[in-house]
C-alpha positions in Angstrom: -41.7 -21.1 -7.0 -40.7 -20.5 -3.4 -37.9 -18.0 -3.0 -35.6 -17.8 0.0 -33.0 -15.5 1.3 -29.5 -17.0 0.9 -28.3 -15.6 4.3 -31.2 -17.4 6.1 -30.4 -20.7 4.3 -26.8 -20.4 5.3 -27.7 -19.6 8.9 -30.0 -22.7 9.1 -27.5 -25.0 7.6 -24.8 -23.7 9.9 -26.8 -24.3 13.0 -27.4 -27.9 12.0 -23.6 -28.5 12.1 -23.8 -29.0 15.8 -20.9 -28.5 18.3 -17.3 -27.9 17.4 -17.6 -24.6 15.4 -18.1 -22.3 18.4 -15.1 -20.1 17.4 -16.8 -19.4 14.1 -20.3 -18.9 15.6 -22.3 -16.3 17.5 -23.5 -16.9 21.0 -26.9 -18.2 19.8 -25.2 -20.7 17.4 -25.4 -18.8 14.0 -22.4 -18.1 11.9 -20.4 -14.9 12.6 -20.6 -12.4 9.8 -16.9 -12.8 9.2 -17.4 -16.6 9.0 -20.0 -16.1 6.2 -18.0 -13.4 4.4 -14.6 -15.0 4.6 -15.1 -18.7 4.8 -18.6 -20.0 3.9 -19.4 -17.9 0.8 -16.0 -17.8 -0.9 -14.5 -21.1 0.2 -17.4 -23.5 0.8 -20.1 -22.3 -1.6 -17.7 -20.8 -4.1 -20.2 -18.6 -6.1 -17.4 -17.7 -8.5 -17.6 -21.3 -9.8 -21.3 -21.9 -8.9 -23.0 -18.8 -10.3 -26.4 -20.0 -9.2 -25.4 -19.5 -5.6 -24.3 -15.8 -6.1 -27.7 -14.3 -5.7 -29.0 -12.9 -2.4 -32.4 -14.6 -3.1 -32.4 -18.2 -4.3 -34.8 -21.0 -5.2 -35.3 -24.4 -3.5 -32.7 -26.2 -5.6 -30.0 -23.7 -4.7 -31.0 -23.8 -1.0 -30.7 -27.6 -1.1 -27.2 -27.3 -2.6 -26.1 -24.8 0.0 -27.3 -27.1 2.8 -25.5 -30.0 1.2 -22.2 -28.2 0.7 -22.1 -26.9 4.3 -23.1 -30.2 5.7 -20.5 -32.1 3.7 -17.8 -29.7 4.9 -18.7 -30.1 8.6 -15.5 -31.9 9.6 -13.3 -29.3 7.8 -15.2 -26.4 9.4 -14.7 -27.9 12.9 -11.0 -28.1 12.1 -11.1 -24.6 10.8 -12.5 -23.4 14.2 -9.6 -25.1 15.9 -7.0 -23.6 13.6 -8.6 -20.1 14.0 -8.1 -20.4 17.8 -4.5 -21.4 17.2 -3.9 -18.4 14.8 -5.5 -15.8 17.0 -3.6 -17.0 20.1 -0.3 -15.9 18.3 0.7 -12.2 18.7 1.6 -12.1 15.0 -2.2 -12.3 14.2 -2.6 -8.7 15.2 -0.2 -7.6 12.4 -1.8 -10.0 9.9 -5.3 -8.9 10.7 -8.2 -10.9 11.9 -9.9 -11.1 8.5 -6.8 -12.8 7.0 -6.8 -15.4 9.7 -10.2 -16.9 8.7 -9.3 -18.1 5.2 -5.9 -19.1 6.5 -7.5 -21.3 9.2 -9.7 -23.0 6.5 -6.5 -23.5 4.4 -4.7 -25.1 7.3 -7.8 -27.4 8.0 -7.6 -28.5 4.3 -3.9 -29.3 4.4 -3.3 -30.4 8.0 -6.7 -31.6 9.1 -7.4 -31.4 12.8 -5.0 -29.2 14.8 -3.0 -31.3 17.2 -1.7 -30.0 20.5 1.9 -30.9 19.7 2.1 -29.2 16.3 -0.7 -26.6 16.1 1.3 -23.7 17.7 4.4 -24.0 15.4 2.3 -24.6 12.3 0.1 -21.5 13.1 3.2 -19.4 13.7 4.7 -20.5 10.4 1.5 -19.7 8.5 1.3 -16.2 10.1 5.0 -15.5 9.4 4.5 -16.6 5.8 1.7 -14.1 5.4 3.8 -11.3 6.9 6.7 -12.2 4.6 4.5 -12.3 1.5 3.1 -8.9 2.2 6.2 -7.1 3.4 6.2 -3.4 4.1 4.9 -1.8 0.9 6.2 1.7 0.1 4.7 4.6 -1.7 7.7 4.4 -4.2 6.7 0.8 -5.0 3.1 1.9 -5.7 4.2 4.7 -8.0 6.6 2.3 -9.8 3.9 -0.1 -10.6 1.6 2.7 -11.9 4.5 4.0 -14.0 5.2 0.6 -15.7 3.3 0.7 -19.0 2.4 -3.0 -19.1 1.2 -3.2 -15.5 -0.6 0.1 -15.8 -2.4 -1.1 -19.0 -3.6 -4.3 -17.4 -4.9 -2.5 -14.3 -6.6 0.2 -16.3 -8.3 -2.5 -18.5 -9.5 -4.3 -15.5 -10.8 -1.1 -14.0 -12.8 -0.2 -17.2 -14.2 -3.7 -17.4 -15.2 -3.9 -13.7 -16.8 -0.5 -13.8 -18.8 -1.3 -16.9 -20.1 -4.6 -15.3 -21.7 -2.7 -12.4 -25.2 -4.1 -12.0 -28.4 -2.0 -12.4 -29.6 -1.1 -8.9 -32.6 -2.7 -7.4 -35.3 -0.3 -6.0 -34.4 0.8 -2.5 -37.2 0.5 0.1 -36.5 3.9 1.7 -38.8 3.3 4.7 -37.2 0.0 5.6 -33.7 1.4 5.3 -34.7 4.3 7.5 -36.3 2.1 10.1 -33.3 -0.3 10.3 -30.8 2.5 10.4 -32.7 4.3 13.1 -32.8 1.1 15.2 -29.0 0.8 15.0 -28.5 4.5 15.8 -30.9 4.3 18.7 -29.0 1.4 20.3 -25.9 3.5 21.1 -24.9 3.2 24.8 -22.5 6.0 25.8 -19.7 5.1 28.2 -21.0 4.9 31.8 -24.6 4.9 30.7 -27.1 2.3 31.9 -27.5 -0.5 29.3 -30.8 -0.7 27.4 -31.3 -4.4 26.6 -34.3 -4.0 24.3 -32.7 -1.2 22.3 -29.5 -3.2 22.0 -31.4 -6.2 20.8 -33.3 -4.2 18.2 -30.1 -2.7 17.0 -28.4 -6.1 16.6 -31.4 -7.4 14.6 -31.5 -4.3 12.4 -27.7 -4.5 11.8 -28.2 -8.1 10.7 -31.1 -7.1 8.4 -29.0 -4.4 6.8 -26.0 -6.7 6.3 -28.0 -9.8 5.1 -30.3 -7.7 2.9 -27.3 -6.2 1.1 -28.6 -2.8 1.9 -25.2 -1.2 1.6 -24.8 -2.7 -1.9 -28.2 -1.7 -3.1 -28.0 1.9 -1.8 -24.5 2.3 -3.2 -25.6 1.2 -6.6 -28.6 3.5 -6.4 -26.4 6.4 -5.3 -24.2 5.9 -8.3 -27.4 6.0 -10.4 -28.4 9.2 -8.5 -31.6 7.7 -7.2 -30.8 7.5 -3.4 -31.1 8.9 -0.8 -34.5 10.6 -1.4 -33.8 13.1 1.4 -30.8 14.6 -0.5 -31.2 17.0 -3.4 -32.7 15.1 -6.4 -29.8 16.1 -8.6 -26.1 15.2 -7.9 -26.7 13.3 -4.7 -23.1 12.0 -4.5 -21.9 15.6 -4.7 -24.3 16.7 -1.9 -22.9 13.9 0.3 -19.4 15.3 -0.3 -18.0 12.3 -2.1 -17.4 13.8 -5.5 -17.4 17.2 -7.3 -19.0 15.6 -10.4 -22.7 15.7 -11.1 -22.6 12.0 -12.0 -20.3 9.4 -10.5 -17.4 8.8 -12.9 -15.0 5.9 -13.2 -11.8 6.8 -11.5 -8.5 6.9 -13.4 -5.6 4.7 -12.5 -3.3 7.7 -11.9 -3.2 11.4 -12.3 -0.5 14.1 -12.3 0.3 15.4 -8.9 -2.3 17.8 -7.6 -2.0 20.9 -5.4 -5.3 20.3 -3.6 -6.8 17.1 -2.3 -9.7 15.9 -4.4 -13.0 14.4 -3.0 -12.8 10.7 -2.2 -14.5 9.4 -5.3 -12.5 11.9 -7.5 -9.2 10.4 -6.4 -7.3 8.1 -8.8 -6.6 4.5 -7.7 -3.0 5.4 -7.0 -4.1 8.4 -4.9 -6.5 6.3 -2.8 -3.7 3.8 -2.0 -1.2 6.6 -1.2 -3.7 8.3 1.2 -4.2 5.0 2.9 -0.5 4.4 3.2 0.1 7.8 4.7 -2.3 7.0 7.5 -1.0 3.5 8.1 2.0 3.3 10.5 2.3 -0.5 10.5 2.4 -1.7 6.8 3.7 -5.2 7.5 0.2 -6.7 7.0 -0.4 -5.0 3.6 0.1 -6.8 0.2 2.7 -6.0 -2.4 2.2 -2.8 -4.4 0.7 -4.5 -7.5 -1.8 -6.5 -5.4 -2.6 -3.4 -3.4 -3.5 -1.5 -6.6 -5.4 -4.5 -8.0 -7.5 -4.8 -4.8 -8.2 -1.1 -5.0 -9.4 -1.5 -8.6 -11.9 -4.1 -7.3 -13.0 -1.9 -4.4 -13.5 1.2 -6.5 -15.8 -0.7 -8.9 -18.1 -1.8 -6.0 -21.0 -0.1 -4.2 -20.0 3.0 -2.3 -16.5 2.3 -3.9 -15.9 0.1 -0.9 -15.1 -3.6 -0.8 -17.3 -5.3 1.9 -20.9 -5.0 3.1 -20.3 -3.9 6.7 -18.4 -0.8 5.6 -21.1 0.0 3.0 -23.7 -0.4 5.7 -21.8 2.0 8.0 -21.9 4.6 5.1 -25.7 4.1 5.0 -25.9 4.7 8.8 -23.6 7.8 8.4 -25.8 9.2 5.7 -28.9 8.8 7.8 -27.2 10.4 10.7 -25.8 13.3 8.7 -29.0 14.0 6.8 -30.9 14.0 10.1 -28.6 16.6 11.6 -29.1 18.7 8.5 -32.9 18.5 9.0 -33.5 16.5 5.8 -34.4 13.3 7.5 -35.8 12.0 10.8 -33.3 12.6 13.6 -34.8 11.2 16.8 -32.2 8.6 17.7 -29.7 8.4 20.5 -26.8 8.9 18.1 -28.4 11.9 16.6 -29.0 13.4 20.1 -25.3 12.8 21.0 -23.9 14.4 17.9 -26.3 17.3 18.0 -25.3 17.9 21.6 -21.7 17.9 20.6 -22.4 20.5 17.9 -24.4 22.7 20.3 -21.5 22.9 22.7 -19.2 24.2 19.9 -19.6 28.0 20.1 -17.5 28.4 17.0 -20.3 27.0 14.8 -22.4 30.1 15.5 -19.4 32.4 14.9 -18.8 30.6 11.5 -22.3 31.2 10.4 -21.9 34.9 11.1 -19.0 35.2 8.8 -19.5 37.7 5.9 -20.3 36.4 2.4 -16.7 36.7 1.1 -14.9 33.9 -0.6 -13.2 33.0 2.7 -16.3 33.4 4.8 -18.4 31.5 2.3 -15.9 28.6 2.3 -15.8 28.4 6.1 -19.6 28.7 6.5 -20.4 26.0 3.8 -17.7 23.5 4.5 -17.4 23.7 8.3 -21.0 24.2 9.4 -22.4 21.7 6.9 -23.1 18.5 8.9 -23.2 16.3 5.8 -20.4 16.6 3.3 -17.3 17.0 5.6 -18.6 14.2 7.8 -19.3 11.7 5.1 -16.0 12.5 3.4 -14.0 11.6 6.5 -16.2 8.6 7.3 -15.6 7.1 3.8 -11.8 7.7 4.2 -11.8 6.0 7.7 -13.8 3.0 6.3 -11.6 2.7 3.3 -8.5 2.5 5.5 -10.2 0.0 7.8 -10.7 -2.4 4.9 -7.0 -2.3 4.1 -6.1 -2.8 7.7 -8.6 -5.6 8.4 -10.4 -3.5 11.2 -13.9 -3.4 9.6 -16.7 -2.8 12.1 -18.1 -6.3 12.9 -21.2 -5.3 15.0 -23.5 -2.3 15.6 -21.6 -1.1 18.6 -18.3 -0.9 16.6 -20.1 0.8 13.8 -21.7 3.4 16.1 -18.4 4.0 17.9 -16.8 4.8 14.5 -19.7 7.1 13.6 -19.4 9.1 16.8 -15.6 9.2 16.6 -15.7 10.7 13.1 -18.2 13.3 14.2 -15.9 14.4 17.0 -12.9 14.5 14.7 -14.8 16.7 12.2 -15.8 19.1 14.9 -12.2 19.4 16.2 -11.0 20.1 12.7 -13.8 22.6 12.1 -12.8 24.5 15.3 -9.2 24.8 14.0 -10.4 26.0 10.6 -12.7 28.7 12.0 -10.0 30.0 14.2 -7.6 30.2 11.3 -10.3 32.0 9.1 -11.0 34.5 11.9 -7.3 35.2 12.3 -6.9 35.8 8.5 -9.8 38.2 8.6 -8.3 40.2 11.5 -5.1 40.4 9.5 -6.9 41.6 6.4 -6.3 38.5 4.4 -9.8 37.0 4.3 
């Protein structure tokens, strides 16, 4: 029986819709990744109700059904494109987040049909204001109150245990293909002011699509949880080597823990801690859901691959891992992004000073945690991506992903510079 990639079937069916869906499409006529993720899969195909459409690889019967469902929904999808334009034209959409506007546009197309010039603007504004009112400005106190309520905490904990146990067995990861795609994306980086490289940019875009459509973030995340990826990392406790946990094996997080004096690694944080960390770094909380929904969303996220919720952020973690391991000498490192970050590190004279620190507890901590290009980098990258999911600012293309990767590298270097200076000062004062 012939097998087909679901993403390719969706792409072909979308292109046959014809004109009218440009706002939901790429320049060459295919569906945007956000369109697929937020509209086509959850709202048109509805794999939660049609389990046969949930797989990444499908048979002819499922392919025919996908083409039928997308074709039948052509008129509503055209109206969805119109409503998306109306929503994004409103300033309130920036607070709501672009990702929330896509399913809202589909809902407006379902209830109102075609957006009319005389009513589209007030209807769009009302929908956005309703979203803001529903979500409100969630507080840390509200989050703690939900976790402290026995009935709500019991339900959330039961859901967490169930979702964690339902985690699928990982498919084998084709290491060479992952490395090739990741390298193509990392090579496509064009620094500000540099001359564009069209061929490298095109290869990066194709590789990004291959990583997303192939579910590489999901597969590698599942393999990492099973301690079978990446091969370049130590063969035991890979998640620990990547700085994501102190545990030898990835463990199910708890809903809440007593207050701690030191910050745990990202995957060792409880669900409540993850939400509180995100809130501490979010100045505008008007687009966030209520406290219970925020915790419920985090339960779902923590049970997924890389303990993240969507494929683009998982793919950026794969890219970050390839970048970091390359800088550590454990993997190929001949890409533009590797060269840029390696150059940044060479210009930091404090790295050499940190490596000359004596093997005392203080010196050991500085040398291991500051000069290591892997663990501190991937910890911060995960935290940034986790926050981006909550704020609806997930990287949507390879350039956004690379910009985040380089920005995190710069941030880690600046933090390391401060830590080395503090360690040297403590040593001079006889406290290190």
